[in-house]
VEXGUBA-531553 format. One record per atom (N, C-alpha, C): residue in one letter; x, y, z; chain; residue number from 0; atom name. Coordinates in Angstrom, 2 decimals, padded with zeros to 5 digits. Last residue first. Layout:
% VEXGUBA-531553
A; X; Y; Z; A; NUM; CA;
...
This chain:
% VEXGUBA-531553
D; -087.69; -014.50; 096.29; A; 185; N;
D; -086.86; -014.57; 097.42; A; 185; CA;
D; -086.66; -013.28; 098.20; A; 185; C;
C; -091.41; -014.54; 095.67; A; 184; N;
C; -089.98; -014.10; 095.17; A; 184; CA;
C; -089.16; -014.27; 096.56; A; 184; C;
N; -094.10; -015.07; 095.42; A; 183; N;
N; -093.29; -016.14; 095.62; A; 183; CA;
N; -091.80; -015.71; 095.26; A; 183; C;
A; -095.16; -012.36; 093.13; A; 182; N;
A; -095.50; -013.60; 094.05; A; 182; CA;
A; -094.34; -014.44; 094.16; A; 182; C;
V; -095.03; -008.83; 093.20; A; 181; N;
V; -094.50; -010.06; 092.77; A; 181; CA;
V; -094.79; -011.22; 093.73; A; 181; C;
Q; -096.72; -006.01; 091.68; A; 180; N;
Q; -096.48; -006.93; 092.96; A; 180; CA;
Q; -096.04; -008.20; 092.41; A; 180; C;
V; -095.32; -003.19; 090.01; A; 179; N;
V; -096.02; -004.55; 090.07; A; 179; CA;
V; -095.79; -005.01; 091.47; A; 179; C;
M; -094.89; -000.85; 087.46; A; 178; N;
M; -094.81; -001.09; 089.02; A; 178; CA;
M; -095.75; -002.22; 089.25; A; 178; C;
A; -092.75; -000.75; 084.71; A; 177; N;
A; -094.13; -001.18; 085.21; A; 177; CA;
A; -093.85; -001.37; 086.81; A; 177; C;
H; -090.83; 001.93; 083.81; A; 176; N;
H; -091.07; 000.59; 084.33; A; 176; CA;
H; -092.30; 000.38; 084.92; A; 176; C;
R; -090.99; 003.94; 080.75; A; 175; N;
R; -091.39; 003.78; 082.28; A; 175; CA;
R; -091.49; 002.33; 082.68; A; 175; C;
I; -089.48; 003.53; 078.52; A; 174; N;
I; -089.81; 004.89; 078.93; A; 174; CA;
I; -090.41; 005.00; 080.34; A; 174; C;
I; -086.65; 001.76; 077.45; A; 173; N;
I; -087.88; 001.75; 078.50; A; 173; CA;
I; -088.07; 003.21; 078.82; A; 173; C;
K; -085.90; 001.00; 074.14; A; 172; N;
K; -085.81; 001.87; 075.30; A; 172; CA;
K; -087.03; 001.95; 076.10; A; 172; C;
D; -086.41; -000.79; 072.26; A; 171; N;
D; -085.70; -001.40; 073.30; A; 171; CA;
D; -085.48; -000.53; 074.41; A; 171; C;
G; -089.31; 000.79; 071.28; A; 170; N;
G; -088.26; -000.09; 070.86; A; 170; CA;
G; -087.68; -000.80; 071.95; A; 170; C;
L; -090.18; 002.20; 073.88; A; 169; N;
L; -090.19; 002.58; 072.70; A; 169; CA;
L; -089.00; 001.77; 071.97; A; 169; C;
K; -092.47; 001.08; 076.60; A; 168; N;
K; -091.29; 001.21; 075.97; A; 168; CA;
K; -091.35; 001.62; 074.52; A; 168; C;
Y; -094.04; 001.20; 079.73; A; 167; N;
Y; -094.07; 001.53; 078.32; A; 167; CA;
Y; -092.65; 001.50; 077.80; A; 167; C;
G; -096.09; -000.61; 082.26; A; 166; N;
G; -094.74; -000.05; 081.72; A; 166; CA;
G; -094.95; 000.29; 080.28; A; 166; C;
K; -098.91; 000.26; 084.32; A; 165; N;
K; -098.14; -000.33; 083.19; A; 165; CA;
K; -096.92; 000.15; 082.89; A; 165; C;
Q; -099.13; -000.21; 087.70; A; 164; N;
Q; -099.05; 000.77; 086.76; A; 164; CA;
Q; -098.30; 000.16; 085.59; A; 164; C;
F; -099.82; -002.48; 089.13; A; 163; N;
F; -100.33; -001.07; 089.70; A; 163; CA;
F; -100.12; 000.07; 088.64; A; 163; C;
V; -100.63; -005.74; 088.85; A; 162; N;
V; -099.94; -004.57; 088.10; A; 162; CA;
V; -100.69; -003.36; 088.54; A; 162; C;
A; -099.91; -008.70; 090.51; A; 161; N;
A; -100.76; -007.47; 090.32; A; 161; CA;
A; -099.88; -006.57; 089.60; A; 161; C;
S; -098.16; -010.77; 090.30; A; 160; N;
S; -099.56; -011.07; 090.81; A; 160; CA;
S; -100.42; -009.91; 090.62; A; 160; C;
I; -095.72; -012.22; 088.26; A; 159; N;
I; -096.30; -010.86; 088.76; A; 159; CA;
I; -097.80; -011.23; 089.04; A; 159; C;
K; -093.59; -014.64; 089.65; A; 158; N;
K; -094.60; -014.19; 088.76; A; 158; CA;
K; -095.27; -012.84; 089.27; A; 158; C;
N; -091.59; -015.90; 091.17; A; 157; N;
N; -091.18; -014.79; 090.46; A; 157; CA;
N; -092.34; -014.42; 089.46; A; 157; C;
E; -093.20; -019.10; 090.89; A; 156; N;
E; -092.11; -018.49; 091.52; A; 156; CA;
E; -091.88; -017.26; 090.60; A; 156; C;
G; -096.68; -019.15; 090.16; A; 155; N;
G; -095.34; -019.75; 090.17; A; 155; CA;
G; -094.47; -018.80; 090.84; A; 155; C;
L; -099.90; -018.99; 091.96; A; 154; N;
L; -098.97; -018.45; 090.82; A; 154; CA;
L; -097.48; -019.15; 091.15; A; 154; C;
E; -101.12; -020.41; 093.98; A; 153; N;
E; -101.75; -020.42; 092.79; A; 153; CA;
E; -100.62; -019.87; 091.73; A; 153; C;
D; -099.86; -019.96; 096.36; A; 152; N;
D; -099.76; -021.18; 095.93; A; 152; CA;
D; -100.29; -021.32; 094.37; A; 152; C;
S; -098.13; -016.97; 097.26; A; 151; N;
S; -099.22; -017.53; 096.64; A; 151; CA;
S; -098.97; -018.94; 096.14; A; 151; C;
E; -097.03; -014.16; 098.97; A; 150; N;
E; -096.77; -015.69; 098.84; A; 150; CA;
E; -098.07; -016.22; 098.25; A; 150; C;
I; -096.06; -011.13; 097.55; A; 149; N;
I; -096.87; -011.94; 098.35; A; 149; CA;
I; -096.46; -013.39; 098.15; A; 149; C;
K; -094.59; -007.81; 097.62; A; 148; N;
K; -094.44; -009.17; 097.25; A; 148; CA;
K; -095.60; -009.94; 098.04; A; 148; C;
A; -094.23; -004.63; 095.90; A; 147; N;
A; -094.81; -005.43; 097.00; A; 147; CA;
A; -094.65; -006.84; 096.52; A; 147; C;
V; -092.87; -003.39; 093.82; A; 146; N;
V; -093.15; -002.52; 095.06; A; 146; CA;
V; -093.88; -003.22; 096.21; A; 146; C;
A; -090.68; -003.82; 091.43; A; 145; N;
A; -091.51; -004.54; 092.29; A; 145; CA;
A; -091.65; -003.61; 093.56; A; 145; C;
N; -090.75; -002.61; 088.23; A; 144; N;
N; -090.38; -002.08; 089.48; A; 144; CA;
N; -091.20; -002.85; 090.49; A; 144; C;
H; -089.50; -004.24; 085.21; A; 143; N;
H; -090.54; -004.12; 086.33; A; 143; CA;
H; -089.81; -003.43; 087.61; A; 143; C;
L; -087.36; -004.52; 083.54; A; 142; N;
L; -088.65; -004.02; 082.98; A; 142; CA;
L; -089.61; -003.56; 084.16; A; 142; C;
N; -085.21; -005.58; 084.99; A; 141; N;
N; -084.89; -004.57; 083.99; A; 141; CA;
N; -086.28; -003.98; 083.35; A; 141; C;
P; -086.38; -007.69; 086.63; A; 140; N;
P; -086.09; -006.35; 087.22; A; 140; CA;
P; -085.56; -005.29; 086.26; A; 140; C;
D; -089.15; -009.35; 085.64; A; 139; N;
D; -087.93; -009.05; 085.23; A; 139; CA;
D; -087.52; -007.70; 085.75; A; 139; C;
F; -091.25; -012.04; 086.42; A; 138; N;
F; -090.74; -010.74; 086.80; A; 138; CA;
F; -089.34; -010.54; 086.19; A; 138; C;
D; -093.58; -013.22; 083.86; A; 137; N;
D; -092.32; -013.43; 084.62; A; 137; CA;
D; -091.79; -012.11; 085.07; A; 137; C;
D; -097.04; -012.67; 084.04; A; 136; N;
D; -095.72; -012.53; 083.38; A; 136; CA;
D; -094.63; -012.84; 084.44; A; 136; C;
G; -099.25; -012.46; 085.69; A; 135; N;
G; -098.83; -013.73; 085.21; A; 135; CA;
G; -097.46; -013.86; 084.53; A; 135; C;
V; -100.61; -009.54; 084.44; A; 134; N;
V; -100.52; -010.55; 085.51; A; 134; CA;
V; -100.25; -011.82; 085.05; A; 134; C;
E; -098.29; -007.77; 082.17; A; 133; N;
E; -099.59; -008.43; 082.69; A; 133; CA;
E; -099.49; -009.26; 083.86; A; 133; C;
C; -096.48; -005.71; 080.37; A; 132; N;
C; -096.68; -006.12; 081.86; A; 132; CA;
C; -098.15; -006.58; 082.16; A; 132; C;
F; -096.42; -002.62; 078.31; A; 131; N;
F; -096.14; -004.12; 078.65; A; 131; CA;
F; -096.43; -004.33; 080.21; A; 131; C;
A; -097.10; -000.82; 075.39; A; 130; N;
A; -097.41; -001.01; 076.85; A; 130; CA;
A; -097.01; -002.45; 077.13; A; 130; C;
E; -095.11; 000.79; 073.09; A; 129; N;
E; -095.85; -000.44; 073.55; A; 129; CA;
E; -096.02; -000.47; 075.03; A; 129; C;
V; -094.83; 002.97; 070.42; A; 128; N;
V; -094.72; 002.90; 071.88; A; 128; CA;
V; -095.59; 001.61; 072.33; A; 128; C;
K; -094.83; 003.83; 067.83; A; 127; N;
K; -094.26; 002.64; 068.06; A; 127; CA;
K; -093.97; 002.43; 069.62; A; 127; C;
L; -096.49; 005.90; 067.13; A; 126; N;
L; -095.27; 006.24; 067.63; A; 126; CA;
L; -094.40; 005.04; 067.96; A; 126; C;
K; -098.79; 004.30; 066.54; A; 125; N;
K; -098.15; 004.95; 065.60; A; 125; CA;
K; -096.84; 005.65; 065.91; A; 125; C;
T; -099.38; 003.62; 069.17; A; 124; N;
T; -099.13; 002.44; 068.05; A; 124; CA;
T; -098.29; 003.20; 067.00; A; 124; C;
F; -100.18; 005.98; 070.44; A; 123; N;
F; -099.00; 005.25; 070.89; A; 123; CA;
F; -098.53; 004.26; 069.84; A; 123; C;
S; -102.43; 006.44; 068.97; A; 122; N;
S; -101.38; 007.16; 068.82; A; 122; CA;
S; -100.08; 006.65; 069.28; A; 122; C;
A; -104.06; 004.28; 069.80; A; 121; N;
A; -103.65; 004.27; 068.34; A; 121; CA;
A; -102.50; 005.23; 068.16; A; 121; C;
K; -104.28; 005.06; 072.52; A; 120; N;
K; -103.77; 003.77; 072.37; A; 120; CA;
K; -103.14; 003.80; 070.64; A; 120; C;
L; -105.86; 007.31; 072.12; A; 119; N;
L; -104.53; 007.47; 072.79; A; 119; CA;
L; -103.72; 006.15; 072.37; A; 119; C;
Q; -108.18; 006.12; 071.04; A; 118; N;
Q; -107.34; 007.13; 070.21; A; 118; CA;
Q; -105.90; 007.26; 070.84; A; 118; C;
E; -109.01; 004.60; 073.25; A; 117; N;
E; -108.53; 003.93; 072.03; A; 117; CA;
E; -107.69; 004.92; 071.06; A; 117; C;
G; -109.67; 006.74; 075.00; A; 116; N;
G; -108.58; 005.70; 075.25; A; 116; CA;
G; -108.10; 004.90; 074.06; A; 116; C;
V; -111.67; 007.82; 073.70; A; 115; N;
V; -110.53; 008.69; 074.04; A; 115; CA;
V; -109.28; 007.64; 074.24; A; 115; C;
L; -113.63; 005.64; 073.58; A; 114; N;
L; -113.17; 006.20; 072.48; A; 114; CA;
L; -111.81; 007.19; 072.52; A; 114; C;
E; -113.99; 005.49; 076.46; A; 113; N;
E; -113.34; 004.39; 075.71; A; 113; CA;
E; -112.85; 004.83; 074.31; A; 113; C;
I; -115.30; 007.86; 076.97; A; 112; N;
I; -114.07; 007.58; 077.63; A; 112; CA;
I; -113.27; 006.47; 076.88; A; 112; C;
G; -117.60; 007.55; 075.37; A; 111; N;
G; -116.75; 008.65; 075.22; A; 111; CA;
G; -115.39; 008.34; 075.85; A; 111; C;
K; -118.77; 005.13; 076.54; A; 110; N;
K; -118.34; 005.14; 075.14; A; 110; CA;
K; -117.42; 006.29; 074.96; A; 110; C;
K; -119.38; 006.16; 079.05; A; 109; N;
K; -118.40; 005.02; 078.92; A; 109; CA;
K; -117.87; 005.01; 077.58; A; 109; C;
F; -121.28; 008.21; 078.48; A; 108; N;
F; -120.07; 008.56; 079.00; A; 108; CA;
F; -118.90; 007.53; 078.94; A; 108; C;
E; -123.33; 006.53; 077.50; A; 107; N;
E; -122.71; 007.48; 076.68; A; 107; CA;
E; -121.31; 007.92; 077.12; A; 107; C;
E; -124.11; 004.99; 079.88; A; 106; N;
E; -123.58; 004.30; 078.53; A; 106; CA;
E; -122.75; 005.41; 077.68; A; 106; C;
P; -123.34; 006.53; 082.99; A; 105; N;
P; -124.08; 006.35; 081.85; A; 105; CA;
P; -123.20; 005.84; 080.63; A; 105; C;
A; -121.65; 004.55; 085.59; A; 104; N;
A; -121.73; 005.67; 084.75; A; 104; CA;
A; -122.60; 005.51; 083.50; A; 104; C;
D; -121.14; 002.36; 087.24; A; 103; N;
D; -122.38; 002.97; 087.39; A; 103; CA;
D; -122.52; 004.28; 086.57; A; 103; C;
K; -118.52; 001.76; 086.46; A; 102; N;
K; -119.49; 000.74; 086.58; A; 102; CA;
K; -120.97; 001.29; 086.54; A; 102; C;
M; -115.91; 002.79; 086.04; A; 101; N;
M; -117.16; 003.35; 085.38; A; 101; CA;
M; -118.28; 002.43; 085.44; A; 101; C;
N; -113.40; 002.05; 086.74; A; 100; N;
N; -114.17; 002.57; 087.71; A; 100; CA;
N; -115.48; 003.15; 087.29; A; 100; C;
Q; -111.86; 001.54; 084.35; A; 99; N;
Q; -111.91; 000.46; 085.47; A; 99; CA;
Q; -113.15; 000.80; 086.45; A; 99; C;
L; -111.74; 003.94; 083.15; A; 98; N;
L; -112.36; 002.87; 082.49; A; 98; CA;
L; -112.71; 001.74; 083.44; A; 98; C;
A; -110.36; 005.44; 084.88; A; 97; N;
A; -111.69; 005.95; 084.62; A; 97; CA;
A; -112.38; 004.63; 084.04; A; 97; C;
M; -107.79; 004.28; 084.65; A; 96; N;
M; -108.53; 004.13; 086.05; A; 96; CA;
M; -109.91; 004.48; 085.78; A; 96; C;
T; -107.12; 004.87; 082.01; A; 95; N;
T; -107.34; 003.42; 082.54; A; 95; CA;
T; -108.07; 003.39; 083.64; A; 95; C;
L; -107.11; 007.64; 082.09; A; 94; N;
L; -108.15; 006.97; 081.41; A; 94; CA;
L; -108.23; 005.56; 081.76; A; 94; C;
S; -104.82; 007.86; 083.78; A; 93; N;
S; -106.14; 008.24; 084.30; A; 93; CA;
S; -107.35; 007.81; 083.45; A; 93; C;
D; -102.84; 006.67; 082.23; A; 92; N;
D; -103.21; 006.07; 083.53; A; 92; CA;
D; -104.49; 006.51; 083.97; A; 92; C;
A; -102.79; 008.59; 080.17; A; 91; N;
A; -103.13; 007.24; 079.82; A; 91; CA;
A; -103.53; 006.51; 081.23; A; 91; C;
V; -101.97; 010.98; 081.69; A; 90; N;
V; -103.29; 010.96; 080.94; A; 90; CA;
V; -103.64; 009.44; 080.59; A; 90; C;
P; -099.35; 009.98; 082.40; A; 89; N;
P; -100.46; 010.24; 083.47; A; 89; CA;
P; -101.78; 010.31; 082.93; A; 89; C;
L; -098.14; 009.86; 079.74; A; 88; N;
L; -098.46; 008.60; 080.44; A; 88; CA;
L; -099.47; 008.93; 081.71; A; 88; C;
L; -097.34; 012.27; 078.52; A; 87; N;
L; -098.81; 011.78; 078.37; A; 87; CA;
L; -099.04; 010.58; 079.07; A; 87; C;
E; -094.70; 012.42; 079.08; A; 86; N;
E; -095.46; 013.60; 079.68; A; 86; CA;
E; -096.98; 013.03; 079.50; A; 86; C;
E; -093.65; 010.26; 077.64; A; 85; N;
E; -093.57; 010.24; 079.18; A; 85; CA;
E; -094.49; 011.36; 079.84; A; 85; C;
V; -093.92; 011.24; 075.05; A; 84; N;
V; -094.81; 010.24; 075.63; A; 84; CA;
V; -094.83; 010.17; 077.22; A; 84; C;
A; -091.73; 013.00; 075.10; A; 83; N;
A; -093.13; 013.40; 074.93; A; 83; CA;
A; -094.17; 012.48; 075.50; A; 83; C;
K; -089.73; 011.31; 075.63; A; 82; N;
K; -089.84; 012.42; 076.43; A; 82; CA;
K; -091.30; 012.91; 076.22; A; 82; C;
A; -089.82; 009.63; 073.18; A; 81; N;
A; -089.84; 009.04; 074.56; A; 81; CA;
A; -090.31; 010.04; 075.59; A; 81; C;
T; -089.30; 011.60; 071.31; A; 80; N;
T; -090.44; 010.74; 071.24; A; 80; CA;
T; -090.83; 010.26; 072.71; A; 80; C;
A; -086.66; 012.16; 071.95; A; 79; N;
A; -087.68; 013.11; 071.90; A; 79; CA;
A; -089.08; 012.53; 071.94; A; 79; C;
D; -085.40; 009.66; 071.54; A; 78; N;
D; -085.37; 010.31; 072.71; A; 78; CA;
D; -086.38; 011.46; 072.98; A; 78; C;
D; -085.94; 009.18; 068.79; A; 77; N;
D; -086.46; 008.25; 069.76; A; 77; CA;
D; -086.49; 008.93; 071.15; A; 77; C;
Y; -084.28; 011.47; 067.75; A; 76; N;
Y; -085.81; 011.36; 067.49; A; 76; CA;
Y; -086.56; 010.52; 068.58; A; 76; C;
I; -081.80; 010.90; 068.60; A; 75; N;
I; -082.41; 012.19; 069.09; A; 75; CA;
I; -083.86; 012.09; 068.97; A; 75; C;
G; -081.52; 008.48; 067.21; A; 74; N;
G; -081.34; 008.39; 068.59; A; 74; CA;
G; -082.11; 009.73; 069.14; A; 74; C;
L; -081.54; 009.38; 064.57; A; 73; N;
L; -082.62; 008.37; 064.98; A; 73; CA;
L; -082.67; 008.46; 066.52; A; 73; C;
K; -079.19; 010.95; 064.59; A; 72; N;
K; -080.49; 011.58; 064.35; A; 72; CA;
K; -081.58; 010.74; 064.80; A; 72; C;
E; -077.35; 009.02; 065.07; A; 71; N;
E; -077.54; 009.90; 066.20; A; 71; CA;
E; -078.78; 010.67; 065.97; A; 71; C;
S; -077.42; 007.65; 062.68; A; 70; N;
S; -077.87; 006.96; 063.88; A; 70; CA;
S; -078.11; 007.94; 065.05; A; 70; C;
S; -076.42; 009.68; 060.95; A; 69; N;
S; -077.80; 009.07; 060.65; A; 69; CA;
S; -078.30; 008.44; 062.04; A; 69; C;
T; -073.91; 010.06; 061.93; A; 68; N;
T; -074.94; 011.08; 062.01; A; 68; CA;
T; -076.24; 010.59; 061.93; A; 68; C;
R; -072.84; 007.42; 061.26; A; 67; N;
R; -072.78; 007.86; 062.64; A; 67; CA;
R; -073.90; 009.10; 062.79; A; 67; C;
K; -073.04; 007.49; 058.44; A; 66; N;
K; -073.75; 006.50; 059.17; A; 66; CA;
K; -073.84; 006.82; 060.74; A; 66; C;
R; -071.31; 009.75; 057.83; A; 65; N;
R; -072.69; 009.74; 057.45; A; 65; CA;
R; -073.59; 008.71; 058.25; A; 65; C;
Y; -068.94; 008.76; 058.74; A; 64; N;
Y; -069.43; 009.96; 059.39; A; 64; CA;
Y; -070.98; 010.01; 059.10; A; 64; C;
N; -068.49; 006.76; 057.22; A; 63; N;
N; -068.43; 006.40; 058.63; A; 63; CA;
N; -069.23; 007.66; 059.32; A; 63; C;
D; -068.12; 008.02; 054.79; A; 62; N;
D; -069.28; 007.03; 054.97; A; 62; CA;
D; -069.58; 006.78; 056.39; A; 62; C;
Y; -065.91; 009.59; 055.23; A; 61; N;
Y; -067.20; 010.23; 055.01; A; 61; CA;
Y; -068.39; 009.26; 055.26; A; 61; C;
E; -063.89; 007.55; 055.57; A; 60; N;
E; -064.21; 008.47; 056.78; A; 60; CA;
E; -065.67; 009.14; 056.50; A; 60; C;
A; -064.07; 006.53; 053.01; A; 59; N;
A; -064.50; 005.70; 054.09; A; 59; CA;
A; -064.79; 006.60; 055.41; A; 59; C;
A; -063.00; 008.72; 051.64; A; 58; N;
A; -064.39; 008.15; 051.28; A; 58; CA;
A; -064.86; 007.30; 052.47; A; 58; C;
L; -060.48; 008.84; 052.65; A; 57; N;
L; -061.55; 009.92; 052.77; A; 57; CA;
L; -062.91; 009.51; 052.63; A; 57; C;
R; -059.31; 006.54; 051.83; A; 56; N;
R; -059.48; 006.76; 053.34; A; 56; CA;
R; -060.55; 007.85; 053.52; A; 56; C;
M; -059.35; 006.89; 049.17; A; 55; N;
M; -060.15; 005.85; 049.69; A; 55; CA;
M; -060.38; 006.03; 051.32; A; 55; C;
R; -057.71; 009.12; 048.91; A; 54; N;
R; -058.97; 009.25; 048.50; A; 54; CA;
R; -059.99; 008.08; 049.15; A; 54; C;
K; -055.40; 007.96; 049.99; A; 53; N;
K; -055.91; 009.09; 050.56; A; 53; CA;
K; -057.33; 009.21; 050.25; A; 53; C;
D; -054.83; 006.02; 048.00; A; 52; N;
D; -054.99; 005.55; 049.35; A; 52; CA;
D; -055.72; 006.78; 050.09; A; 52; C;
K; -054.46; 007.70; 045.67; A; 51; N;
K; -055.59; 006.78; 045.72; A; 51; CA;
K; -056.00; 006.35; 047.18; A; 51; C;
E; -052.04; 008.94; 046.58; A; 50; N;
E; -053.34; 009.83; 046.32; A; 50; CA;
E; -054.57; 008.73; 046.37; A; 50; C;
E; -050.45; 006.64; 046.49; A; 49; N;
E; -050.60; 007.52; 047.79; A; 49; CA;
E; -051.91; 008.22; 047.79; A; 49; C;
E; -050.49; 005.97; 043.80; A; 48; N;
E; -051.00; 005.06; 044.90; A; 48; CA;
E; -051.20; 005.70; 046.27; A; 48; C;
L; -049.14; 008.27; 042.82; A; 47; N;
L; -050.55; 008.00; 042.40; A; 47; CA;
L; -051.18; 006.93; 043.47; A; 47; C;
E; -046.76; 008.08; 044.04; A; 46; N;
E; -047.54; 009.21; 044.39; A; 46; CA;
E; -049.07; 009.02; 043.93; A; 46; C;
K; -045.79; 005.73; 042.56; A; 45; N;
K; -045.99; 005.81; 044.08; A; 45; CA;
K; -046.83; 006.77; 044.49; A; 45; C;
E; -045.83; 006.73; 039.96; A; 44; N;
E; -046.82; 005.64; 040.32; A; 44; CA;
E; -047.05; 005.51; 041.92; A; 44; C;
L; -043.85; 008.54; 040.23; A; 43; N;
L; -045.14; 008.98; 039.96; A; 43; CA;
L; -046.17; 007.97; 040.32; A; 43; C;
K; -041.76; 006.90; 040.64; A; 42; N;
K; -042.09; 008.05; 041.76; A; 42; CA;
K; -043.46; 008.42; 041.52; A; 42; C;
E; -041.51; 005.40; 038.45; A; 41; N;
E; -041.81; 004.76; 039.72; A; 41; CA;
E; -042.19; 005.80; 040.74; A; 41; C;
I; -041.10; 007.52; 036.62; A; 40; N;
I; -042.29; 006.67; 036.39; A; 40; CA;
I; -042.53; 005.94; 037.90; A; 40; C;
K; -038.50; 008.31; 037.40; A; 39; N;
K; -039.73; 009.25; 037.40; A; 39; CA;
K; -040.98; 008.50; 037.42; A; 39; C;
E; -036.99; 006.01; 037.03; A; 38; N;
E; -037.21; 006.51; 038.53; A; 38; CA;
E; -038.40; 007.44; 038.51; A; 38; C;
D; -037.41; 005.75; 034.31; A; 37; N;
D; -037.88; 004.87; 035.10; A; 37; CA;
D; -038.17; 005.15; 036.54; A; 37; C;
S; -035.92; 008.14; 033.64; A; 36; N;
S; -037.39; 008.10; 033.40; A; 36; CA;
S; -037.89; 006.92; 034.16; A; 36; C;
K; -033.40; 007.28; 034.57; A; 35; N;
K; -033.95; 008.49; 035.19; A; 35; CA;
K; -035.47; 008.62; 034.87; A; 35; C;
S; -033.16; 004.95; 033.20; A; 34; N;
S; -033.15; 004.74; 034.64; A; 34; CA;
S; -033.61; 006.15; 035.16; A; 34; C;
K; -032.96; 006.26; 030.51; A; 33; N;
K; -033.89; 005.24; 030.98; A; 33; CA;
K; -034.16; 005.07; 032.47; A; 33; C;
K; -030.59; 007.72; 030.91; A; 32; N;
K; -031.94; 008.40; 030.56; A; 32; CA;
K; -032.99; 007.46; 030.86; A; 32; C;
A; -028.95; 005.72; 031.37; A; 31; N;
A; -028.97; 006.65; 032.28; A; 31; CA;
A; -030.32; 007.43; 032.16; A; 31; C;
K; -029.11; 004.42; 028.91; A; 30; N;
K; -029.40; 003.68; 030.02; A; 30; CA;
K; -029.63; 004.66; 031.21; A; 30; C;
K; -028.21; 006.38; 027.13; A; 29; N;
K; -029.64; 005.79; 027.05; A; 29; CA;
K; -030.02; 005.13; 028.30; A; 29; C;
K; -025.67; 006.59; 028.03; A; 28; N;
K; -026.55; 007.75; 028.16; A; 28; CA;
K; -028.08; 007.30; 028.00; A; 28; C;
E; -024.67; 004.09; 027.45; A; 27; N;
E; -024.68; 004.43; 028.81; A; 27; CA;
E; -025.64; 005.66; 029.09; A; 27; C;
A; -025.02; 004.29; 024.66; A; 26; N;
A; -025.89; 003.19; 025.36; A; 26; CA;
A; -025.94; 003.63; 026.74; A; 26; C;
K; -023.05; 006.26; 024.15; A; 25; N;
K; -024.54; 006.62; 023.82; A; 25; CA;
K; -025.33; 005.58; 024.60; A; 25; C;
K; -020.86; 005.05; 025.00; A; 24; N;
K; -021.31; 006.10; 025.66; A; 24; CA;
K; -022.69; 006.38; 025.38; A; 24; C;
P; -020.82; 002.80; 023.19; A; 23; N;
P; -020.95; 002.51; 024.63; A; 23; CA;
P; -021.30; 003.76; 025.38; A; 23; C;
K; -020.37; 004.50; 020.73; A; 22; N;
K; -021.62; 003.49; 021.00; A; 22; CA;
K; -021.73; 003.32; 022.36; A; 22; C;
E; -018.04; 005.76; 021.03; A; 21; N;
E; -019.07; 006.51; 021.24; A; 21; CA;
E; -020.43; 005.62; 021.33; A; 21; C;
E; -016.13; 003.64; 020.45; A; 20; N;
E; -016.14; 004.24; 021.71; A; 20; CA;
E; -017.33; 005.02; 022.02; A; 20; C;
K; -017.00; 003.10; 017.85; A; 19; N;
K; -017.06; 002.06; 018.75; A; 19; CA;
K; -017.04; 002.69; 020.16; A; 19; C;
E; -016.28; 005.60; 016.79; A; 18; N;
E; -017.52; 005.24; 016.76; A; 18; CA;
E; -017.92; 004.07; 017.65; A; 18; C;
E; -013.51; 005.43; 016.99; A; 17; N;
E; -014.27; 006.61; 017.74; A; 17; CA;
E; -015.77; 006.15; 017.84; A; 17; C;
V; -012.99; 003.29; 015.27; A; 16; N;
V; -012.61; 003.10; 016.74; A; 16; CA;
V; -013.32; 004.22; 017.57; A; 16; C;
K; -013.65; 004.55; 012.96; A; 15; N;
K; -014.45; 003.29; 013.39; A; 15; CA;
K; -014.17; 003.08; 014.93; A; 15; C;
E; -011.94; 006.57; 012.82; A; 14; N;
E; -013.36; 006.94; 012.98; A; 14; CA;
E; -014.15; 005.60; 013.40; A; 14; C;
E; -009.59; 005.26; 012.47; A; 13; N;
E; -009.77; 006.06; 013.66; A; 13; CA;
E; -011.31; 006.34; 013.86; A; 13; C;
A; -010.10; 004.21; 009.96; A; 12; N;
A; -009.90; 003.32; 010.97; A; 12; CA;
A; -010.09; 003.99; 012.43; A; 12; C;
E; -010.10; 006.47; 008.49; A; 11; N;
E; -011.24; 005.53; 008.39; A; 11; CA;
E; -011.29; 004.61; 009.70; A; 11; C;
P; -007.56; 007.32; 008.71; A; 10; N;
P; -008.62; 008.06; 009.39; A; 10; CA;
P; -009.84; 007.27; 009.36; A; 10; C;
A; -006.24; 005.20; 007.56; A; 9; N;
A; -005.93; 005.46; 008.72; A; 9; CA;
A; -007.12; 006.20; 009.33; A; 9; C;
T; -006.84; 005.27; 004.82; A; 8; N;
T; -007.59; 004.18; 005.49; A; 8; CA;
T; -007.36; 004.32; 007.13; A; 8; C;
D; -005.33; 007.57; 003.89; A; 7; N;
D; -006.77; 007.35; 003.78; A; 7; CA;
D; -007.31; 006.32; 004.58; A; 7; C;
K; -002.80; 006.63; 004.62; A; 6; N;
K; -003.29; 007.87; 005.39; A; 6; CA;
K; -004.81; 007.83; 005.18; A; 6; C;
K; -002.56; 004.41; 002.96; A; 5; N;
K; -002.39; 004.21; 004.47; A; 5; CA;
K; -003.01; 005.35; 005.12; A; 5; C;
T; -002.64; 005.83; 000.56; A; 4; N;
T; -003.78; 004.80; 000.89; A; 4; CA;
T; -003.76; 004.60; 002.29; A; 4; C;
E; -000.37; 007.14; 000.89; A; 3; N;
E; -001.50; 007.86; 000.71; A; 3; CA;
E; -002.70; 007.06; 001.16; A; 3; C;
E; 001.62; 005.28; 000.73; A; 2; N;
E; 001.48; 006.09; 001.89; A; 2; CA;
E; 000.13; 006.75; 001.86; A; 2; C;
S; 000.29; 002.19; -000.62; A; 1; N;
S; 001.03; 003.46; -000.72; A; 1; CA;
S; 000.74; 004.27; 000.57; A; 1; C;
M; 000.77; -001.15; -000.04; A; 0; N;
M; -000.01; 000.03; 000.01; A; 0; CA;
M; 000.95; 001.17; 000.07; A; 0; C;
């Protein structure tokens, strides 16, 4: 080969060597760019997951708040109803006593008192207020207030022998305990 040819091929060889050296540098740069973009993607995915978690927690907290306030509203309504009914119970007791003691009263008078008693009973039913306690029921200190006791062979142990005042409840809430006499109690 002539010197010129050698000179011509020498730059080509140098270029090839430079290209070979540049390729790893480019590959490293691409890897660096990819790793930076991968890091950004991972970071963004992590932020997205955190935001999703925050949103889910917020939605759960709101749902719990809504349920809690709803039950509190119902509780307030039940308490207000119980308080109003408690004020009407003396009227119910008076009507019951009037009905029990009207043996000699005129028939029209009896019908009027019975009608008022039925209306009050219907009102209590609409408000979901129930009267409880009958003679012969089992005595339950959670429901009944025992004011007297007797010994009786006719009634079983811890049975109610007399009801002096009916008890009333609204659902599971006791508005007034029944006042009773209990037979054969310890």
